[in-house]
Steps between C-alpha positions, in 0.01 A plus 500: 500500500636842406554744786328785318186519287517567129307746288237347274261643242157447660315508168727238348472293819126556552421128490756413767399793721133406471588145602699622801221735608237227478718254689523754781164680495288346226225370725411844634626713209503290182709682241477444125758600243263739323468714812870495584596605147235772497636649822859488378426645157277785616733626772762763421676530837866390508515143627723207569412134546753318718488122516672179599498261207587129505737354238199355318345845475246460779436817701498424874485854637435842350414858583362776277619847601400843364599863545216755485526720190154657464396817679289475814215731610752775585636503147834358616640152443516333843831351615329164542602151403276195487560139581215401271518138613745244633458123474716209615408141419415318823766236434772765501406710801720560804806540279513878505373544144235755596757706689737499203218605268394783730858621542545512124171686465594757764840562345350562157228728637752699701712548189197668338444737791209324665473565873232245589362171374141378510381142469248488216272791402715589197353596165365185334543318827382151571470566873410828676686386812606195695223240473343426837423136427522172687794278419865458591624693198297811584600486865864467395469799265356714778777403740763556232380854430457581870854388574640721226348824613174506306222672694138416442210738444123464527362202312347531154253258347361339188122478533269254325131474417293234326301692240331184381319475833328831431676662795532876494287811524147507369470878461588684180837673481507864604484723193349244264247676279577835665783750485770233511537196282732201508636361175807352338796701375513619141842501328469866398473587870857396575633859547206588726545182705872561551435863593234392752737242647788748524282754684356255747735201520851610397763229511429130479136494395567753223801310368317168513196633314710657225713187463197270491335705225825497302529123552160432342260505792142448384270803533261272690764452770501866604176636644438872541263714702388795287332827597233525230462876558839571343646164395776512760658178625449487877596141581660185363539131570695226328336158468617170356396153401695197384505621138625852575802583279671653804444284807448696819578392858140395562548208260865414569397185687213422265559125502369507860194701400301253294419507131390865480731723707478878519663783690493869581757758600590770537194724531492872574287814493598864435592656835242775456217250441555264790243443771203483263498123451659499156769251603242259630290549188796431273584187700144372462507574128826309459362202690198493273718532192711203607192297588364573150824356360425176682752554779452267795783596736618861533810619685594852611874510557732680743268703721430569865141622438336188638191680629440698180518197274327286760181694430480319167585156636881487474697303758871461573665241275875561529707703743831680450740687724687787330862496621799722440857545620763773471802444279 
């Protein structure tokens, strides 16, 4: 076994990395090559994939690391690095491989001026934080991060609802048939959508929306709230199903979600229009849209708004602990 990991091309090694991931976490987070390649190809942040590779080419441990390059809400690029994920095959644990991978990741991030590292939550992430799951591997990951200076934050959640059961609100969405309407995005509205996002949600949500449109997102996968008095966009939500050209986090783990999976997120309303029920109305509209597509199981990813979404029947499905450490 080499004493240091090697650099690999994660796109070229997507099959081996998918196999490693599924050997480690495939029961709870089953990864397919389509999703892994999508995430790698859409992202533009500088990255490195460090790995330990057997003589026969088998990957027994790997870590994907990124350096933030997009502007945040302040307009500045944060000095943040990401340990997107780290996986060690169970047969090769307790040999220091994870430590060597993390050390290599920290050294590379420091060379690019990063001052902190977060576990997960990167652009085109697979995990928004450390999974809080049962199992020796997840317990070991938590202990590993704790012992290396990572500090946890308040838990975040993926929420799930069974639309096929008819669960959800019975009342009509706020604004339907009145001053506000909910409808899908129209391609000619791209400049207006990006301007709306930049005013209200500068940083990640703006970048992700622009990149998804450029990557071929279907108009039906972006829902808008419109003020019919002047045509202004006052809210948005992204939704997905298994056939979406750009898969969103709500359907990452779609093989656990039955034959007709769907998802939502993010969702947001113009700051000057909040408090009037438009967010709730847009949520209800999106649920009905997905139900009309035949969606059975719907997931809302990476949120702490359990009570808000609970009003429409959503319950906690998966739990994550955001964690970060100084460099």
